[in-house]
C-alpha positions as CSV (number, residue, x, y, z in Angstrom):
1,X,13.5,-3.1,7.5
2,X,11.0,-3.8,10.2
3,X,7.6,-2.2,9.8
4,X,5.4,-0.7,12.6
5,X,2.2,1.2,12.4
6,X,3.9,4.5,13.2
7,X,6.4,4.1,10.4
8,X,3.8,3.3,7.7
9,X,1.5,6.1,8.7
10,X,-2.0,5.7,7.4
11,X,-1.2,2.6,5.2
12,X,-2.9,0.3,7.7
13,X,-6.0,2.6,7.6
14,X,-6.0,2.4,3.8
15,X,-5.7,-1.4,3.9
16,X,-8.5,-1.7,6.3
17,X,-10.7,0.4,4.1
18,X,-9.7,-1.7,1.1
19,X,-10.5,-4.8,3.0
20,X,-14.1,-3.5,3.6
21,X,-14.4,-2.4,0.0
22,X,-13.3,-5.9,-1.2
23,X,-15.8,-7.6,1.0
24,X,-18.4,-5.3,-0.6
25,X,-17.3,-6.2,-4.1
26,X,-17.5,-9.9,-3.2
27,X,-21.0,-9.3,-1.9
28,X,-22.0,-7.5,-5.1
29,X,-20.8,-10.4,-7.3
30,X,-22.6,-12.9,-5.1
31,X,-25.8,-10.8,-5.4
32,X,-25.5,-10.6,-9.2
33,X,-24.9,-6.8,-9.3
34,X,-24.3,-5.0,-12.6
35,X,-20.9,-5.7,-14.1
36,X,-20.0,-1.9,-14.5
37,X,-20.8,-1.3,-10.8
38,X,-18.7,-4.2,-9.7
39,X,-15.8,-3.1,-11.8
40,X,-16.0,0.5,-10.6
41,X,-15.8,-0.8,-7.0
42,X,-13.0,-3.2,-7.8
43,X,-11.0,-0.3,-9.4
44,X,-11.4,1.6,-6.1
45,X,-10.1,-1.4,-4.1
46,X,-7.1,-1.7,-6.5
47,X,-6.3,2.0,-6.1
48,X,-6.5,1.8,-2.3
49,X,-4.1,-1.1,-2.3
50,X,-1.7,0.7,-4.6
51,X,-1.8,3.8,-2.4
52,X,-1.1,1.8,0.7
53,X,1.9,0.1,-1.0
54,X,3.3,3.4,-2.2
55,X,2.8,4.8,1.3
56,X,4.9,2.0,2.7
57,X,7.7,2.5,0.1
58,X,7.7,6.2,0.8
59,X,8.0,5.5,4.6
60,X,11.0,3.3,3.8
61,X,12.6,6.0,1.8
62,X,12.2,8.5,4.7
63,X,13.6,5.9,7.1
64,X,16.6,5.2,5.0
65,X,17.2,8.9,4.4
66,X,17.0,9.7,8.1
67,X,19.5,6.9,8.8
68,X,22.0,8.3,6.3
69,X,21.6,11.8,7.7
70,X,22.5,10.4,11.2
71,X,25.6,8.7,9.6
72,X,24.1,5.3,10.1
73,X,23.8,2.4,7.6
74,X,20.3,2.5,6.1
75,X,18.2,-0.6,6.6
76,X,17.8,-1.0,2.9
77,X,19.8,0.0,-0.2
78,X,18.5,2.3,-2.9
79,X,18.4,-0.7,-5.2
80,X,16.3,-2.7,-2.8
81,X,13.8,0.2,-2.4
82,X,13.7,0.7,-6.1
83,X,12.9,-3.0,-6.6
84,X,10.1,-2.8,-4.1
85,X,8.7,0.4,-5.8
86,X,8.8,-1.3,-9.2
87,X,7.0,-4.3,-7.8
88,X,4.0,-2.1,-7.3
89,X,4.0,-0.6,-10.8
């Protein structure tokens, strides 16, 4: 299944935000910031990445469902989508 920005919705926005947060975490580590503060920000980056991944999987589910409703062969099987979803868990 090919991805495009319209299909994945705000996943790209989430990834850009996570990219900026990760740069901030790296800067915090380089500056010798407090461990608890670094880990709090790292947890936020991790959550942003997870949400972006789940958003992409959800978009894939919607795309496949729409194809089935039109009587077309979906671009991915349920098993393939499940495998991708579980890869994020």
